[in-house]
N, C-alpha and C positions, 0 to 999 in steps of 0.2 A: 566419101569418108564425114563430110556434114553435119548432121544432125540436130534435129532440137531433142537437145540432151535431157539436161537435168529432171524439165518436169516430166518426159518422157522413160527415166529409167525408176525402175520400182527398188524397192527394200532390200530385194535380192542380188539387184546390183545390175538387171536385165536389160541392156538396149534393145530398142524397138528394130534391131536386126535380130534380134535374141541372141546371139553370138556373143558377145561384148558384154564383160565383166567391171565391174567397178572396184578399180583397187581400193585398199584401208584409209590412204590420202584420203581419197578420193569422196569418199561419203564422210571422213569426219570433216571435211572441207565444207562439203554439203551439208552437213549434221549444223553446220555454223554461221552457213550464208541463213538458214529456215530460223536460227533462234535468232540471228541478229532481227531480218523481218519482221520475226511475231512480235517482238520487242519496239520494233518501230512504227509496229500497226496492229497495235493489241484492241485499236475501237473499232477495228474492221474485221471482216470473215477475207476475206481475200489475201494470199500471201508474196510479195515482192519478192524474186529467189537474188536478184542485188540489191544490199541493202542501198539505202537514201543517204546520202551525203554527213556523216557528223562527224563532227572533228573533235571529240572527246572518247575513250575509248575505256570501255569495264574488260580490255583484253589487254595482259601483263605486257608493255611494249621493251623492246629490247631496243636501250638506249644508245647511240654510240660517242664514246667520251670526245671533245672536238682538242683537237689543236690548232692554234690561229696563226693563223702567219699576222703582224701586222707591220707595215712601212712601205715604202717608196716603190721607186721604179724597181730596184732589185729586188721587189716581192711580187709586185703586179706581172715582170717579167719570167715569174720563179717558173711557172708551166710551158713554158718556151722549150722548144729542142736545144737550143745552145747557151741556158738560162736554165738549165733541169733539178738548181736544185729541191725545189718544191718538188715536184716527179719522184725525186730521192727518198724525200722526208716521206710521204704519201706511199708509196712504193713498201718502204720499209715498216710503216700501221697498217699496211693491208690488212682490212678484218679487225684492226682494232682501236681504230680512231678516226674522224672523220675529218679532214686536213682543207681548212679555210683559211680564206685566200681573202684580206684585203689591205690589196697595194694599191699605192695613188700616186701615178708616176708625174713628177716633177712638185711634189708636196714636200715640207721639212716639218720642224717639230710645230711650227707655227700652224700650220696649216693643219696637219694633223690632232691636236690636239681641241679643235675647233666640230672634228668630225666623233668623238668619245662619246658624249650626249643620243646623236641619234646610229650609229652604228650597237652604242651596246651597254646602254640602259634598260633597266627592267632586266637584263638576263640573268636568270640563276647561273652562274659562272659552279655551283658545286654542282645540279642534278637537272639541269633545262637539258631536253631532248631536241629543244628546237632554238637554230639562234635570233628568232627574232620570238621573243616572249612578251607579255602580258607589261605596259608600261605606261605612267601616269602621261610620260614625254614624247614627242611624234619617235617614232623607232623607221628608219630606212632598212627596208625589208628584200632581199635578192631573191628573187623565185629561182626554184631549182631544177637543174637536170638532173636526172636519178638515171643510174647506169645500173640494170640489174642483169646479173646471168649468172653463168659458172667462171672458169678456170681463166677465159676467154675474157672476165670480166675484170676478175679479180689483180691480174698481172695486166692491167691496163696503164698502168700508173708506171710500171718497168721500163727504164731504158730501152731494152731492145724490141716490145711491144706495148710501148708507147700510147697510142690513140687517145684512150682514156687522156691522157699528158696536153694530147692536140684540141681535143675536145675542149679541155679547162682554160689552154690558152687562147683559142678562137674565143673564149664566153669570159675572156678575164672582165671582171670590172660590168659583168651584165646578167653571170645568174654562178650561183654554185653550183661547184658539181660533185653531186653524192654517187658514190661507188657501191652498188652493193655487189659483190662479185663473190663467188663460194665454188671452190675447186672442187671438184667431181659429185657436183650433184644435176641431177635430172631434172623435170620439168615435176616428178612425183615428187621430189626433197624438196623443192623449191618450195609447189604449191603450200608446201607446211608453214612457212615461214611467213607468207603473207601476211597471218593478223599482229604478229608479233614485232613485222617489221614497220608496216604503214600503217594500221590504225589510227587513227588520230590525227593526220595530217591532212592539211587542208589542200587536196588537188584541185579543187574547183579554182582557186583561185592560184595558190603560190608556187604549182610545179607547172615550168615551161612545156617540156618534153619529159619522156620516157620511154627508153631502148633497154627493150625486153631481147637479149642474146643469149640463144637458149636453144639444145636439140643435138651439141657435137655427142654430150654421154649418154643422153639418149637410141642414136643410131648406133651405139656399140652393142655387139650382140659377143654370143658364146655361153656357153655352157656354165651355168654358176654367177654370170657374171649383174651383180646387182645393178651395175648404171642400166644397162638396156631398159627400155620401157618402148612397149608396143606399140605398132603402128597406130592403132585406136584409142589407144589408152593416153600416148603422145596428144595426138588432136583436141582429148580430150581434156586434156590439161591445163594444153597449151589457152584452151576456148574459157577456160574460167581463173586463167590467169588475169587476161583481157579483160573479162568482163569483171571480176574482180576490182578493177583499176578503173573502169564505167562507171560502175555500180558507185564507188566512191568521189564521181562527182569529175572525171578526167576526160576532156570532151575525146574521142576516138583519135582523133586526128592529132591527134599532140601523139600518141604511142606511137615507136615505129620496133617493129620486131625482127628480127634477125636472125635464124640458119643458121646450120653450121657450116662452117668453112669449106672449102675443098678440101679432098685430106692422103696423104704422097704416103702413103706406106712404107717405103725403103728405110725414109728418114726416121721414122717411128718405132720400128723394130727393137733398134735397142735401149732403148729409152724404156721402153713397153718391160722388156726383163728387169732391167735396172731395177726398176716398181713394181717388178712382182703382178703387172698387169699380162698374163700373154695370154688367160683367159681370157681377152680384150677382144674380141674379132672386132678390127674395123676396116672399116672400105670405103671409098670414094664414091662405089657405087650406093653405098649406105646413106653416106652424108646425101649424097642427090636426093635421092629417096625422103631424106625426111628436108631436105628443104625445099621441100616444089611442097611438102604439107604444108608447112608454115607459111605457103602462099594464099594456100587454100585459105588456110586460119584466118590468115590478113585481110582477102574479101572477104566472109562470113561478119570480121567485127570490123570493116569501115573503116581500116586502122590503115598505117604506110607498114610498110614494108620494101625491105632492100635485097635483093635477090644474090646474097655475095658468092656465094657457090656459082651458081650459073656468071656471073662478071668476070671470078678468078675463073674461072674453064675458059672465058674466053683470050683470056692473055697471053702471051706466047711467054714460056717457064714460068709459070706458077706458083711452079712448089718451089721459088728461091723466091714468094712471100713469108714461107712456112721457116723458121727455126728449129722444129723438131717434125713436122712432116702434119702439128696437129696446130700447135701455136702463131700468131703471128712474131716472122721477124718485123726487122723497121722496114723492108718494103709493104710486106702487108699492115704493117700498120699504119700506115702515107695511106694505104691504096682502099684502104676499110675506110681510114677519116673522109676522104677526096665522096665516096658513098653517100656517108652519111654530114656533109656540110652544106648540100642544097637543102636540105629537109632540116637544119638547125637554121639554117641564114632564114628560113622563111616562117619559121614559129618563134622565134625571136628577133624579127627583123624590127618591131613595134617597140623593143628594151632600149633603153638609152645605155650611155658609159655612167654608171651610177655612182651618184655624187658630183660635184664641179669637178672641171676641168682645171688646171693646179691656173693655166694664167685666168682665169676667171676671176680670180683673186685679185691680181693686179691689172689689170684693166678699166674695172670698177673701183677700183681703189686704191689708185697710185700705186707709191712704192713704199705710205707709211705704215699699210697694214694697223690704221686705227680701229677700223671694225672688222675682224677677218670671218667673223661670224658670222655675218650679215652675206655675205657668199652663200655660205651652205644654208641659210633660210631661204632666199631665193630660190637655190635647186628645189629644195623641199615641195617648196609652194607651187613649184609649175611641172613638180613631178608627184602627184594624192598618189598617182596610183602606186604604187614603192614605199606609202608611209603609211605604221599601220597608227 
């Protein structure tokens, strides 16, 4: 199934196998790649389909408004399953706003006051797409971990499907977890989003990890089911998605791709009828097949793969991980996070807890707090990689 793709596809859409036809979204995305490459390489005769890393965009960018949570340990722990008010906020605002957590355990107003210029100076609170904008003073920029996928990702902050909350809590004060989940989307639809969501982001320097979780909708079948994507197109789409991010400067080792989870039909039937999705045929065999295709794609891209379906099926009572036969319940969310955690640990091991520990203020300057800002300045000087 894996082939030399873009260079071997003619305008008519035939692959080198002679049987595969590009979808309109693939043609549109291929044209986008050619136009980007042509403008970047206008002085040469060769065309590089993967655009060189460029962090300004000529295409319109969809910028999510920011909701910033700023405070002490009550805020730092707000994504923890036992203190999950931040998760509730993020779930309530899913696909509407990015919830950015700036919580600092042990801080008081005096300490927080010293952080303001380092965290927020230079940010256009009216318009900025980025939390780290241009500034004449040093800004501490949190690396990003991006979660990109379908409803399994859109619902990842919900208390019952909270694997995204577990990721955010695990990376508290180290990374901003950015959720780009779109319920009902398949690889064909997600392919069309890429330039609008991600053009202009500095993937080489600002992104610690990217998780792509797709395939659950592609793997559905049935007459008139627009969610279904044939196997060959699914492979092509997923390869294009992965190569887009690599072309934007992201190291393949920072990309984690997960296919569909195991599927439990009896639990899904009632919900499908209630949603008017009776023509969407889902089976565990289809989920298994598309999961295997994802594994092949990740080998080709040389990125990370989590064989979610295989790992679930090797677990007794795996269907108890799913709240409705398709989406994670609490057990499934924890199971999935446990698979993610070793990858995230490896990719973020060298990222310190951002901003000084509250004890640093007291140990260095006693309890008089004559110059609390000095503790922040010392931290900034020791951690220049995170300062713009």
